[in-house]
BAFI-3210 file (N, C-alpha, C; in Angstrom, 3 decimals, decimal comma, padded with zeros to 6 digits):
// residues 294
n [1|2|3|4|5|6|7|8|9|10|11|12|13|14|15|16|17|18|19|20|21|22|23|24|25|26|27|28|29|30|31|32|33|34|35|36|37|38|39|40|41|42|43|44|45|46|47|48|49|50|51|52|53|54|55|56|57|58|59|60|61|62|63|64|65|66|67|68|69|70|71|72|73|74|75|76|77|78|79|80|81|82|83|84|85|86|87|88|89|90|91|92|93|94|95|96|97|98|99|100|101|102|103|104|105|106|107|108|109|110|111|112|113|114|115|116|117|118|119|120|121|122|123|124|125|126|127|128|129|130|131|132|133|134|135|136|137|138|139|140|141|142|143|144|145|146|147|148|149|150|151|152|153|154|155|156|157|158|159|160|161|162|163|164|165|166|167|168|169|170|171|172|173|174|175|176|177|178|179|180|181|182|183|184|185|186|187|188|189|190|191|192|193|194|195|196|197|198|199|200|201|202|203|204|205|206|207|208|209|210|211|212|213|214|215|216|217|218|219|220|221|222|223|224|225|226|227|228|229|230|231|232|233|234|235|236|237|238|239|240|241|242|243|244|245|246|247|248|249|250|251|252|253|254|255|256|257|258|259|260|261|262|263|264|265|266|267|268|269|270|271|272|273|274|275|276|277|278|279|280|281|282|283|284|285|286|287|288|289|290|291|292|293|294]
n.u [-011,033|-009,446|-007,001|-006,513|-007,204|-005,036|-002,497|-003,386|-003,021|-000,367|000,865|-000,174|000,840|003,901|004,044|003,107|000,401|-002,674|-003,049|-001,056|-000,923|-003,436|-002,600|-000,715|-001,914|-003,652|-006,077|-008,974|-008,407|-010,307|-011,413|-009,110|-008,894|-011,523|-011,138|-009,237|-010,323|-011,920|-010,740|-009,809|-012,022|-012,227|-010,232|-010,255|-008,532|-007,181|-005,216|-003,531|-003,000|-005,050|-004,316|-004,853|-002,490|-001,745|-001,460|-000,169|001,446|000,149|001,548|000,657|000,034|002,210|003,774|002,007|002,176|004,945|004,399|002,553|004,339|005,788|003,825|002,831|005,025|005,533|003,237|003,219|005,679|005,193|002,732|004,516|006,234|004,018|003,242|005,588|005,316|003,239|003,605|005,595|008,176|008,906|008,616|008,151|009,737|008,912|011,102|010,874|013,500|014,945|017,541|021,213|022,469|020,932|021,723|022,778|020,726|019,632|020,376|018,653|017,290|018,760|019,988|017,484|016,980|019,198|018,714|016,416|016,763|015,551|013,663|012,832|014,235|012,943|014,158|012,856|012,714|012,479|010,598|011,208|009,403|006,754|006,325|004,574|002,126|002,780|003,283|001,003|-000,517|000,713|003,165|005,330|005,779|007,245|009,451|011,784|011,917|011,143|009,146|007,255|006,907|004,791|002,538|-001,016|-001,530|-002,326|-004,592|-004,238|-001,507|001,220|003,754|007,121|009,711|010,562|012,946|014,919|016,815|020,037|019,880|022,216|024,831|025,632|028,466|030,698|034,196|035,976|034,514|034,299|032,955|033,645|035,770|034,823|033,091|030,809|027,886|025,967|022,464|022,226|025,247|024,365|021,968|023,183|024,718|023,986|021,204|020,431|017,570|016,054|013,865|010,734|009,555|007,078|006,178|004,729|006,801|009,012|007,998|007,752|010,607|011,795|010,363|010,574|013,314|014,161|012,118|011,887|014,148|013,976|015,248|016,328|017,216|019,962|019,534|017,779|018,028|016,388|016,334|015,716|015,804|018,118|020,132|021,076|021,458|023,842|025,305|025,817|026,795|029,255|030,544|030,549|028,511|026,695|024,935|023,257|020,983|020,569|020,000|022,278|023,302|023,744|025,988|027,834|027,000|027,773|029,773|033,233|034,533|032,772|031,535|030,036|028,844|027,648|024,475|023,572|024,935|023,600|020,954|018,962|016,548|014,969|012,495|012,749|011,485|010,084|007,969|004,988|001,480|-001,129|-002,600|-001,727|-001,469|000,639|002,689|005,392|006,013|004,596|006,127|008,534|007,950|007,381|010,039|010,984|009,793|010,352|013,199|012,683]
n.v [-076,374|-075,253|-076,264|-074,023|-071,844|-072,031|-071,688|-069,118|-067,684|-067,895|-066,534|-064,093|-063,315|-063,971|-061,746|-059,567|-058,527|-058,343|-057,829|-058,456|-060,937|-061,850|-061,451|-063,053|-065,109|-065,081|-063,458|-061,897|-059,524|-058,933|-061,728|-063,254|-061,834|-062,459|-065,378|-065,687|-064,289|-066,270|-068,294|-067,454|-067,834|-070,258|-071,395|-070,040|-067,626|-064,707|-064,164|-061,842|-058,703|-055,810|-052,584|-048,890|-048,703|-051,029|-054,615|-057,174|-059,731|-061,060|-062,729|-065,133|-065,506|-065,687|-067,820|-069,736|-069,405|-070,337|-072,835|-073,708|-073,366|-075,484|-077,340|-077,144|-077,473|-080,177|-081,695|-080,661|-082,543|-084,737|-085,165|-085,123|-087,671|-089,895|-089,331|-090,208|-092,389|-093,654|-093,186|-094,967|-094,424|-095,017|-096,849|-100,532|-103,118|-106,444|-109,059|-112,740|-114,867|-117,664|-118,904|-118,028|-117,885|-117,029|-114,502|-113,801|-113,235|-111,181|-108,470|-106,348|-105,705|-104,723|-102,479|-101,014|-100,560|-098,798|-096,435|-095,858|-095,313|-094,804|-096,627|-099,529|-102,271|-105,460|-109,280|-112,229|-115,531|-118,131|-121,031|-123,728|-125,376|-124,395|-122,296|-120,736|-120,663|-119,842|-116,893|-116,520|-116,263|-113,710|-113,709|-112,224|-109,696|-110,146|-112,691|-114,292|-116,673|-119,650|-119,722|-121,508|-122,884|-121,631|-122,365|-122,964|-120,810|-118,383|-116,713|-115,628|-115,153|-113,057|-112,452|-110,622|-108,958|-111,432|-113,697|-116,152|-118,493|-120,978|-124,237|-125,843|-128,075|-128,287|-128,957|-130,340|-129,327|-131,567|-133,705|-136,312|-135,643|-133,212|-132,814|-133,065|-131,235|-130,774|-131,998|-135,128|-136,485|-139,149|-139,338|-137,297|-138,542|-141,041|-140,183|-138,740|-136,706|-133,370|-131,920|-129,043|-128,890|-130,959|-134,342|-134,956|-132,632|-130,871|-129,598|-131,427|-133,222|-132,252|-130,927|-133,502|-134,833|-132,734|-132,991|-135,596|-137,293|-138,212|-139,400|-141,575|-141,878|-142,191|-140,634|-141,936|-141,506|-139,835|-136,664|-134,980|-131,498|-128,238|-125,863|-123,532|-122,851|-125,055|-127,198|-125,498|-126,491|-129,102|-129,584|-128,564|-130,472|-132,494|-134,405|-134,715|-133,863|-131,148|-129,459|-126,493|-122,803|-121,215|-118,955|-118,581|-119,621|-117,406|-117,102|-119,003|-122,036|-121,363|-123,785|-125,144|-125,722|-125,415|-127,423|-127,016|-128,619|-131,115|-129,512|-127,202|-127,111|-127,045|-125,017|-122,539|-120,679|-117,797|-115,332|-112,537|-113,026|-111,934|-111,195|-110,373|-108,621|-107,065|-104,297|-103,189|-100,048|-099,876|-102,155|-102,036|-099,686|-100,797|-102,340|-100,996|-100,066|-102,252|-102,824|-100,793|-101,376|-103,256]
n.w [-011,084|-014,324|-016,527|-018,173|-017,051|-015,016|-016,763|-017,585|-015,141|-014,746|-016,577|-016,198|-013,789|-014,343|-015,995|-014,685|-015,514|-016,813|-019,428|-021,023|-020,675|-021,654|-024,593|-024,563|-024,764|-026,964|-026,344|-025,110|-022,700|-020,903|-020,738|-019,383|-016,797|-015,857|-015,687|-013,898|-011,465|-010,959|-010,327|-007,904|-006,454|-006,459|-004,718|-002,443|-001,619|-002,373|-005,245|-006,380|-005,849|-006,784|-008,176|-008,808|-010,625|-011,602|-011,237|-008,472|-007,031|-003,989|-000,952|-000,517|-003,457|-004,712|-003,689|-004,781|-007,453|-007,757|-007,098|-009,276|-011,743|-011,529|-011,455|-013,850|-015,604|-015,092|-016,008|-018,696|-019,134|-018,283|-020,728|-022,948|-022,225|-022,530|-025,085|-026,247|-025,372|-026,926|-029,856|-030,455|-029,336|-026,600|-024,067|-023,666|-025,598|-025,710|-025,850|-027,336|-026,898|-028,092|-027,347|-026,740|-029,144|-031,063|-031,354|-033,859|-035,488|-034,701|-035,524|-036,663|-034,748|-032,535|-034,284|-034,433|-031,288|-031,056|-032,687|-031,111|-028,265|-025,772|-025,634|-023,776|-024,251|-023,592|-023,024|-023,193|-022,156|-024,384|-024,686|-026,905|-027,777|-026,941|-027,720|-029,632|-028,142|-025,927|-027,184|-028,181|-025,705|-024,676|-023,728|-024,449|-027,321|-029,953|-031,596|-033,031|-035,609|-037,293|-040,014|-040,756|-037,919|-036,822|-038,061|-039,101|-037,511|-038,577|-038,478|-036,096|-035,398|-037,300|-039,570|-040,074|-042,025|-043,469|-044,747|-046,549|-045,551|-046,066|-045,154|-042,912|-041,710|-038,511|-036,212|-034,056|-034,247|-034,152|-035,411|-037,520|-039,773|-040,469|-041,994|-044,397|-047,312|-047,611|-046,590|-046,660|-046,745|-046,395|-044,418|-042,585|-041,292|-040,321|-037,718|-034,380|-034,106|-032,855|-031,983|-030,999|-029,582|-028,866|-028,800|-029,570|-031,359|-033,660|-035,574|-035,305|-036,761|-039,080|-039,778|-040,305|-042,227|-044,162|-044,625|-044,914|-045,737|-048,480|-048,918|-047,714|-045,103|-041,724|-038,978|-036,963|-034,374|-032,131|-030,348|-027,995|-026,794|-024,792|-025,525|-028,066|-026,872|-025,549|-027,389|-028,482|-026,557|-026,403|-029,162|-028,702|-027,107|-028,422|-029,238|-031,027|-033,855|-035,467|-037,717|-039,186|-039,723|-041,655|-040,608|-038,196|-037,120|-036,365|-033,427|-032,077|-030,268|-030,277|-031,262|-032,849|-036,023|-039,580|-041,999|-045,617|-046,222|-048,713|-050,720|-050,197|-051,228|-049,549|-047,894|-045,426|-044,281|-042,335|-039,489|-038,211|-035,958|-034,199|-032,616|-034,471|-033,485|-031,686|-029,705|-028,611|-028,675|-028,988|-030,422|-032,886|-033,945|-034,281|-036,184|-038,451|-038,842|-039,575|-042,141|-043,605|-044,215|-045,915]
ca.u [-009,996|-009,135|-005,484|-006,359|-006,916|-003,468|-002,059|-003,594|-002,439|001,076|001,406|-000,102|001,932|004,977|004,115|002,556|-000,109|-003,846|-003,071|000,149|-001,377|-004,247|-002,144|000,352|-002,975|-004,615|-007,802|-009,424|-007,891|-011,541|-011,400|-007,858|-009,510|-012,512|-010,710|-008,425|-011,044|-012,903|-009,606|-009,215|-012,975|-012,211|-009,068|-010,559|-007,617|-006,598|-003,658|-003,514|-003,615|-005,471|-004,505|-004,723|-001,239|-001,452|-001,616|000,925|001,278|000,187|002,411|-000,320|-000,007|004,277|003,786|001,081|002,668|005,839|003,817|001,884|004,605|006,162|003,356|002,327|006,055|005,345|002,019|003,817|006,863|003,796|002,363|005,582|006,410|002,863|003,428|006,411|004,969|002,310|004,511|006,718|009,605|009,335|007,940|009,281|009,306|009,448|011,227|011,080|014,498|015,567|019,016|021,956|023,106|020,262|022,319|023,019|019,510|019,184|020,927|017,527|016,558|020,159|019,904|016,476|017,193|020,208|017,678|015,478|017,607|014,632|012,718|013,383|014,109|013,255|014,466|012,051|013,019|011,414|010,515|010,900|007,959|005,506|006,455|003,688|000,865|003,785|003,451|-000,594|-000,560|001,412|004,516|006,487|005,418|007,967|010,043|012,350|011,571|010,844|007,523|006,764|006,716|003,399|001,615|-001,825|-002,261|-002,115|-005,317|-003,689|000,187|001,676|005,308|007,693|011,021|010,793|014,087|015,255|018,074|019,953|020,219|023,620|024,877|026,439|029,239|032,365|035,447|036,824|034,008|034,637|032,377|034,066|036,929|034,174|033,091|029,713|027,376|024,699|021,665|022,778|025,674|023,363|020,892|024,105|024,704|022,585|020,819|019,807|016,750|015,823|012,092|010,062|009,279|005,623|005,988|004,648|007,732|009,906|007,977|008,077|011,437|012,004|009,568|011,019|014,679|014,462|010,974|012,037|015,067|013,632|016,001|015,922|018,498|020,169|019,523|017,339|018,225|015,696|016,179|014,661|016,551|018,732|021,543|021,600|022,105|025,202|026,317|025,787|027,682|030,665|030,928|030,586|027,640|025,972|024,545|022,054|020,707|019,997|019,926|023,832|023,922|023,613|027,162|028,208|027,100|027,999|031,054|034,626|034,956|031,852|031,517|029,160|029,238|026,397|023,480|023,417|025,201|022,969|019,422|017,696|016,384|014,170|012,228|012,322|010,787|009,349|006,517|004,001|000,089|-001,922|-004,154|-001,272|-001,851|002,107|003,386|006,800|005,914|004,111|007,196|009,619|007,141|007,450|011,333|011,438|009,267|011,230|014,493|012,443]
ca.v [-075,620|-075,566|-075,778|-072,784|-070,639|-071,966|-071,216|-067,717|-067,373|-067,902|-065,495|-062,660|-063,404|-063,552|-060,214|-058,754|-057,326|-059,281|-056,848|-058,662|-062,702|-062,136|-061,368|-064,328|-066,428|-064,656|-063,072|-060,683|-059,015|-059,249|-063,259|-063,417|-061,241|-063,416|-066,605|-065,207|-064,319|-067,840|-069,687|-067,184|-067,787|-071,536|-071,502|-069,333|-066,933|-063,816|-064,198|-060,545|-057,338|-054,981|-051,426|-048,308|-048,837|-052,445|-055,874|-057,536|-061,304|-061,436|-063,832|-066,670|-065,722|-065,898|-069,367|-070,434|-068,779|-071,019|-073,955|-073,794|-073,078|-076,579|-078,468|-077,142|-078,173|-081,658|-081,739|-081,128|-083,638|-085,954|-085,264|-085,561|-088,953|-090,686|-089,039|-090,876|-093,943|-093,931|-093,352|-096,031|-094,399|-095,010|-098,137|-101,632|-104,191|-108,093|-109,977|-113,920|-115,474|-119,460|-119,285|-117,333|-118,407|-116,521|-112,953|-113,768|-112,883|-109,800|-107,158|-105,379|-105,277|-103,890|-101,289|-100,178|-100,312|-097,903|-095,217|-095,458|-095,450|-094,512|-097,705|-100,564|-104,111|-106,961|-110,512|-113,664|-117,018|-119,261|-122,950|-123,865|-126,349|-123,964|-120,559|-120,275|-120,652|-118,658|-115,906|-116,163|-115,840|-112,440|-113,741|-111,680|-109,416|-110,785|-113,389|-114,509|-117,893|-120,336|-119,383|-123,117|-122,808|-120,988|-123,120|-122,865|-119,764|-117,437|-115,838|-114,640|-114,651|-112,621|-112,171|-109,789|-109,143|-112,759|-113,792|-117,738|-119,232|-121,987|-125,038|-126,307|-129,267|-127,951|-130,200|-129,800|-129,417|-133,110|-134,504|-137,139|-135,241|-131,729|-132,625|-132,986|-129,686|-130,838|-133,449|-135,802|-136,720|-140,433|-139,224|-137,185|-139,928|-141,997|-139,431|-138,673|-135,554|-133,026|-131,163|-128,433|-129,394|-132,206|-135,517|-135,196|-131,755|-131,299|-129,199|-131,921|-133,709|-131,613|-131,114|-134,606|-135,170|-132,223|-133,559|-137,577|-138,199|-138,374|-140,722|-142,954|-141,973|-141,614|-140,418|-143,496|-141,682|-138,290|-136,148|-133,542|-130,523|-127,512|-124,585|-123,818|-122,782|-126,629|-127,733|-125,283|-127,408|-130,517|-129,453|-128,025|-131,435|-133,346|-135,099|-134,918|-132,862|-130,477|-128,879|-125,075|-121,780|-121,237|-117,367|-119,501|-120,214|-116,637|-116,979|-120,941|-122,118|-121,159|-125,133|-125,676|-125,244|-126,098|-127,641|-127,054|-130,028|-131,198|-128,539|-125,802|-127,169|-127,298|-123,608|-122,483|-119,508|-117,021|-113,842|-112,007|-113,280|-111,268|-110,807|-109,292|-107,885|-106,393|-102,844|-102,089|-099,169|-100,242|-103,217|-101,177|-099,009|-101,546|-103,103|-099,841|-099,853|-103,368|-102,258|-099,543|-101,736|-104,482]
ca.w [-011,876|-015,754|-017,064|-018,893|-015,592|-014,543|-017,618|-017,674|-013,886|-014,805|-017,412|-015,651|-012,754|-015,092|-016,603|-013,908|-016,160|-017,507|-020,806|-021,765|-020,628|-022,604|-025,726|-024,801|-025,299|-027,938|-025,984|-024,614|-021,421|-019,690|-020,224|-018,383|-015,342|-015,369|-015,473|-012,820|-010,297|-010,956|-009,726|-006,780|-005,863|-006,140|-004,206|-001,261|-001,393|-003,534|-005,638|-007,291|-005,465|-007,903|-007,783|-010,115|-011,110|-012,141|-010,521|-007,923|-006,351|-002,771|-000,674|-001,130|-004,623|-004,858|-003,229|-005,575|-008,504|-008,194|-007,143|-010,559|-012,856|-011,767|-011,624|-015,346|-016,649|-014,845|-016,843|-020,095|-019,414|-018,764|-021,960|-023,801|-021,933|-023,066|-026,442|-026,932|-025,176|-028,441|-030,719|-029,669|-028,614|-025,187|-023,356|-023,690|-026,496|-025,300|-027,503|-027,241|-027,393|-027,844|-026,985|-027,256|-030,525|-032,200|-031,629|-035,175|-036,476|-034,296|-035,664|-036,704|-033,517|-032,143|-035,209|-034,078|-030,100|-030,941|-033,130|-029,969|-026,704|-024,494|-025,741|-023,178|-024,296|-022,325|-023,918|-022,512|-022,600|-025,236|-025,052|-028,415|-027,571|-026,544|-028,306|-030,107|-026,973|-025,235|-028,039|-027,822|-024,277|-024,563|-022,812|-025,618|-028,244|-030,709|-031,825|-034,424|-035,725|-038,497|-040,660|-040,570|-036,484|-036,413|-039,628|-038,528|-036,893|-039,484|-038,196|-034,950|-036,007|-038,639|-039,685|-040,451|-042,484|-043,812|-045,381|-046,658|-045,339|-046,135|-044,063|-042,821|-040,907|-037,444|-035,571|-033,171|-035,528|-034,333|-035,580|-038,475|-040,953|-040,136|-042,691|-045,534|-047,645|-047,300|-045,981|-047,383|-046,145|-045,494|-043,700|-041,802|-040,630|-039,743|-036,511|-033,805|-034,610|-032,079|-032,015|-029,988|-029,633|-028,090|-029,392|-030,078|-031,509|-035,535|-036,246|-035,566|-037,865|-040,215|-040,097|-040,559|-043,884|-045,592|-045,056|-044,854|-046,496|-050,095|-049,573|-046,579|-044,441|-040,324|-038,152|-036,241|-032,799|-032,030|-029,036|-027,597|-025,636|-024,511|-026,383|-028,455|-025,978|-025,024|-028,896|-028,456|-025,274|-027,208|-029,964|-028,296|-026,772|-029,632|-028,833|-032,494|-035,449|-035,378|-038,474|-038,908|-040,956|-041,303|-039,913|-036,446|-036,677|-035,936|-032,199|-032,110|-029,251|-031,376|-031,954|-033,819|-037,376|-039,971|-043,655|-046,440|-046,204|-049,738|-051,686|-050,030|-051,686|-048,345|-046,791|-044,436|-043,898|-041,123|-039,787|-036,953|-035,863|-033,702|-032,894|-035,219|-032,566|-030,330|-029,228|-028,288|-029,818|-029,383|-031,588|-033,959|-034,363|-034,811|-037,750|-039,133|-039,255|-040,197|-043,567|-044,210|-044,542|-046,961]
c.u [-009,931|-007,645|-005,342|-006,352|-005,512|-002,974|-001,717|-002,949|-001,098|001,047|001,273|000,834|003,242|005,298|003,691|001,202|-001,391|-003,716|-002,681|-000,256|-002,002|-003,387|-001,169|-000,754|-004,006|-006,373|-007,836|-008,849|-009,208|-011,415|-010,415|-008,714|-010,505|-012,073|-010,149|-009,472|-011,920|-012,074|-009,775|-010,367|-012,702|-011,071|-009,066|-009,579|-007,402|-005,164|-003,359|-003,975|-003,851|-005,325|-004,615|-003,160|-001,031|-001,783|-000,159|000,727|001,328|001,262|002,124|-000,025|001,789|004,085|003,129|001,756|003,922|005,361|003,329|002,328|005,690|005,084|002,866|003,684|006,001|004,394|002,627|004,841|005,858|003,361|003,251|005,859|004,875|002,871|004,105|006,210|004,073|002,532|005,626|008,048|010,032|008,327|008,657|008,657|009,953|009,695|011,360|012,449|015,133|016,942|019,603|022,805|021,796|020,868|022,456|022,024|018,702|019,597|020,022|017,157|017,586|020,055|018,733|016,517|018,638|019,846|016,959|015,842|016,638|013,371|013,144|013,313|014,047|013,258|013,488|012,528|012,235|011,744|010,083|009,559|006,756|005,660|005,099|002,118|001,773|003,524|001,643|-001,005|-000,039|002,286|005,481|005,527|005,705|008,748|010,559|012,397|011,342|009,146|006,636|006,135|005,193|002,273|000,412|-002,965|-002,218|-003,382|-004,841|-002,567|000,426|003,168|005,510|008,978|011,407|011,922|014,073|016,323|018,247|020,450|021,551|023,744|025,987|026,999|030,545|033,687|036,138|035,662|034,492|034,036|032,955|035,544|036,529|033,957|031,603|029,369|026,047|023,706|021,935|023,480|025,399|022,733|022,185|024,774|023,750|022,308|020,054|018,479|016,288|014,105|011,488|009,657|008,109|005,124|005,888|005,582|008,634|009,537|008,046|009,232|012,109|011,494|010,295|012,809|014,896|013,059|011,047|012,946|014,662|014,138|015,748|017,620|018,741|019,972|018,961|017,482|017,571|016,011|015,617|015,076|017,605|020,582|022,050|021,757|023,250|026,022|026,744|026,734|029,167|031,012|030,955|029,743|026,538|025,885|023,607|022,085|019,823|020,258|021,657|024,439|023,970|024,909|028,110|028,154|027,060|029,310|031,982|034,905|033,507|031,820|030,256|029,167|027,427|025,520|023,288|023,603|024,179|021,158|018,542|017,587|015,153|013,513|011,911|011,954|010,456|008,185|005,594|002,483|-000,356|-002,686|-003,085|-001,539|-000,927|002,437|004,676|007,184|006,031|005,402|008,191|009,191|007,444|009,207|011,578|011,025|009,861|012,571|013,963|012,436]
c.v [-075,832|-075,268|-074,753|-071,900|-071,097|-071,167|-069,120|-067,139|-066,949|-066,832|-064,592|-062,670|-063,205|-062,447|-059,213|-057,877|-058,790|-059,014|-057,970|-060,329|-062,502|-061,832|-062,237|-065,188|-065,892|-064,294|-062,104|-060,394|-058,913|-061,126|-063,536|-062,909|-062,169|-064,611|-066,610|-065,568|-065,491|-068,675|-069,144|-067,746|-069,278|-071,710|-071,045|-068,564|-066,048|-063,815|-062,895|-059,254|-056,334|-053,385|-050,293|-048,405|-050,352|-053,867|-056,368|-058,507|-060,916|-062,670|-064,879|-066,553|-065,921|-067,290|-070,243|-070,302|-069,826|-072,132|-074,685|-074,223|-074,902|-077,614|-078,343|-077,669|-079,672|-081,997|-081,841|-082,106|-084,683|-086,262|-085,659|-087,131|-089,944|-090,738|-089,917|-092,507|-094,595|-093,731|-094,193|-095,968|-094,209|-096,689|-099,205|-102,664|-105,794|-108,621|-111,857|-114,446|-116,997|-119,621|-118,022|-116,663|-117,369|-115,075|-112,467|-112,908|-111,808|-108,398|-105,969|-104,764|-104,411|-102,642|-099,944|-099,934|-098,755|-096,608|-094,813|-095,615|-095,134|-095,834|-098,841|-101,959|-104,995|-108,426|-111,476|-114,645|-117,585|-120,397|-123,156|-124,557|-125,625|-122,583|-120,192|-120,208|-119,305|-116,901|-115,670|-115,877|-114,081|-112,836|-112,983|-110,746|-109,965|-111,974|-113,611|-116,059|-118,420|-120,140|-120,910|-123,301|-122,527|-121,554|-123,334|-122,034|-118,362|-116,171|-114,752|-114,151|-113,828|-112,458|-111,190|-109,777|-110,574|-112,595|-115,802|-117,847|-120,186|-122,811|-125,626|-127,390|-128,794|-129,140|-129,333|-130,262|-130,595|-133,575|-135,311|-135,840|-133,735|-131,770|-132,854|-131,184|-129,680|-132,156|-133,621|-136,021|-138,050|-140,176|-138,335|-137,567|-140,646|-141,263|-139,061|-137,010|-134,547|-131,933|-130,244|-127,722|-130,643|-133,302|-135,542|-133,770|-132,161|-130,581|-129,742|-132,894|-133,150|-131,207|-132,704|-135,102|-134,433|-132,628|-134,838|-138,053|-138,874|-139,670|-141,766|-143,136|-141,853|-141,889|-141,968|-143,287|-139,926|-137,837|-134,553|-132,761|-129,018|-126,328|-124,781|-123,401|-124,446|-127,439|-126,854|-126,131|-128,661|-130,543|-129,159|-129,264|-132,766|-134,513|-135,456|-133,994|-131,828|-129,496|-127,505|-124,320|-121,828|-120,100|-117,563|-119,723|-118,839|-116,482|-118,757|-120,623|-122,072|-122,784|-125,873|-124,938|-126,139|-126,740|-127,783|-128,681|-130,097|-129,908|-127,323|-126,163|-127,045|-125,581|-123,616|-120,868|-118,889|-115,736|-113,883|-112,367|-112,545|-111,401|-109,896|-108,236|-106,884|-104,934|-102,113|-101,387|-099,198|-101,074|-102,536|-100,581|-099,721|-102,391|-102,196|-099,908|-101,209|-103,216|-101,186|-100,173|-102,698|-103,369]
c.w [-013,294|-015,820|-017,404|-018,061|-014,956|-015,474|-017,795|-016,453|-014,023|-015,892|-016,932|-014,320|-012,920|-015,522|-015,861|-014,552|-017,265|-018,885|-021,377|-021,492|-021,561|-024,151|-025,821|-025,669|-026,005|-027,807|-025,411|-023,019|-020,052|-019,516|-019,443|-017,045|-015,033|-014,785|-014,279|-011,072|-010,266|-010,103|-008,434|-005,517|-005,454|-004,805|-002,729|-000,916|-002,554|-003,767|-005,848|-006,503|-006,361|-007,431|-008,820|-010,763|-011,775|-010,999|-009,761|-007,350|-004,965|-002,309|-000,683|-002,829|-005,288|-004,918|-003,977|-006,765|-008,711|-008,163|-008,592|-011,699|-013,068|-011,998|-013,515|-016,293|-016,341|-015,910|-018,603|-020,396|-019,298|-019,806|-022,824|-023,304|-022,743|-024,601|-026,994|-026,713|-026,792|-029,144|-030,843|-029,606|-027,661|-024,959|-023,182|-024,887|-025,989|-026,441|-026,887|-027,411|-027,273|-027,435|-027,127|-028,606|-031,809|-032,246|-032,920|-036,171|-036,041|-034,616|-036,142|-035,387|-032,784|-032,689|-034,093|-032,093|-030,158|-031,439|-031,948|-028,684|-025,747|-024,318|-025,071|-023,829|-023,451|-023,102|-022,696|-023,498|-023,223|-025,268|-026,111|-028,745|-027,821|-026,774|-029,020|-029,327|-026,351|-026,109|-027,889|-026,473|-023,634|-023,758|-023,302|-026,611|-029,902|-030,986|-032,674|-033,998|-037,178|-038,766|-040,217|-038,991|-036,183|-037,593|-038,556|-037,649|-037,256|-038,957|-037,054|-035,080|-037,256|-038,897|-040,618|-040,863|-042,736|-044,993|-045,675|-046,305|-045,673|-044,925|-044,177|-041,820|-039,652|-036,824|-034,917|-034,410|-035,366|-034,646|-036,816|-039,668|-041,189|-041,325|-044,331|-045,945|-047,715|-046,510|-046,493|-046,668|-045,341|-044,707|-042,360|-040,892|-039,815|-038,006|-035,857|-034,265|-033,324|-032,222|-030,715|-029,487|-028,714|-028,830|-030,369|-031,168|-033,242|-035,882|-036,128|-036,512|-039,264|-040,892|-040,873|-041,563|-044,633|-045,960|-045,428|-045,775|-047,571|-050,129|-048,555|-045,496|-042,968|-039,589|-036,939|-034,374|-032,987|-030,558|-029,135|-026,527|-025,888|-025,396|-027,379|-028,033|-025,777|-026,118|-028,569|-027,616|-025,824|-028,360|-029,839|-027,399|-027,343|-029,395|-029,787|-032,993|-035,159|-036,931|-038,289|-039,849|-040,660|-040,942|-038,443|-035,863|-036,079|-034,278|-031,818|-031,116|-030,739|-031,767|-032,587|-035,317|-038,193|-041,552|-044,153|-046,319|-047,950|-050,652|-051,315|-050,609|-050,554|-047,874|-046,347|-044,322|-042,599|-040,780|-038,052|-036,548|-034,473|-034,036|-033,559|-034,442|-031,632|-030,342|-028,818|-029,370|-030,225|-030,624|-032,869|-034,737|-034,856|-036,171|-038,499|-039,745|-039,837|-041,770|-044,416|-045,144|-045,561|-048,240]
res [m|r|i|s|q|l|e|y|f|v|s|a|a|r|n|l|s|f|t|k|a|a|k|e|h|y|t|v|q|s|a|v|s|q|q|i|t|a|l|e|e|e|l|g|f|t|l|f|e|r|t|a|k|g|i|r|l|t|p|a|g|e|r|y|y|a|d|t|v|t|l|l|e|q|l|e|e|n|r|k|n|a|a|r|i|a|s|g|l|n|g|c|l|r|v|g|i|a|g|a|n|q|a|g|f|l|g|e|l|k|r|f|h|e|r|n|p|a|l|a|i|e|f|c|d|v|s|t|a|d|q|v|q|e|l|l|d|g|r|y|d|i|l|y|t|a|v|f|n|m|h|g|q|e|k|e|i|a|f|a|g|v|r|r|s|v|l|a|v|f|m|n|a|a|h|p|l|a|r|q|e|r|v|t|l|e|e|l|a|g|w|p|n|i|y|a|d|i|p|e|s|g|r|v|r|a|t|e|r|d|l|f|e|a|s|g|l|q|p|v|r|k|i|y|v|r|n|q|d|v|t|s|l|l|l|d|f|n|l|g|l|a|v|g|p|e|e|l|l|a|s|m|p|k|n|v|i|c|r|p|l|e|d|g|r|f|t|i|e|l|g|w|a|y|l|r|a|s|g|n|p|a|l|h|r|f|l|e|e|l|a|d|l|s]
***
């Protein structure tokens, strides 16, 4: 049977008229009559009693009518649900998150979710050292990170909403450097530096090169942790210094402060990294809204 046959039947049953059903569907009465007859033959029972005065539903037809109305309503709801997913209004967007202190960067995502409440947001824990491979493996659809973290993967990974942020030095309010208005590279190198990464990472070497290479300095000690949540904990315990975008301060522990590094001359590019080949409609809708904001 075809959906059109069911629609003809429901219309004829509601109006008790093949002629009115034909008008509703912009066709001729004979076409409606033929399709309903074909439906009855396929079902193996009669839906209508046909008399000189018109048509009326048989007992079987009455039950079939009620069930078919429900079926067509469900099919329409199915279509709408699928259309919402296809357009990115529904479905799920998986977001990689390297730590709770990234919350200050997620304003765009929060506004997107508020405008699209039917779309689920799933947060996935990010291993800073493995974020490139995790993204390539499809563990999450998108994550907010430094552009240089994805160096060498430009064919597979793209960025959206990129902006430049000033690097600052984060420390406990009880740290001796907290009394100063800014921190020099020499002062930064004189204390343990915390990295949310692994020692072998090219990202660590790139950070050290950008900060210290020209000056010939190196931190007296390097502390490597899995993610930014652990960085926050170490800062809370006053166990070292960390360099990062100044926007991180909003989500740091209350006793953590930041000071400009070398009067703010060091900056970093940050943005939303995603797979170019991703077919997730929810991701593409988010990217469209990001583009509208830029």
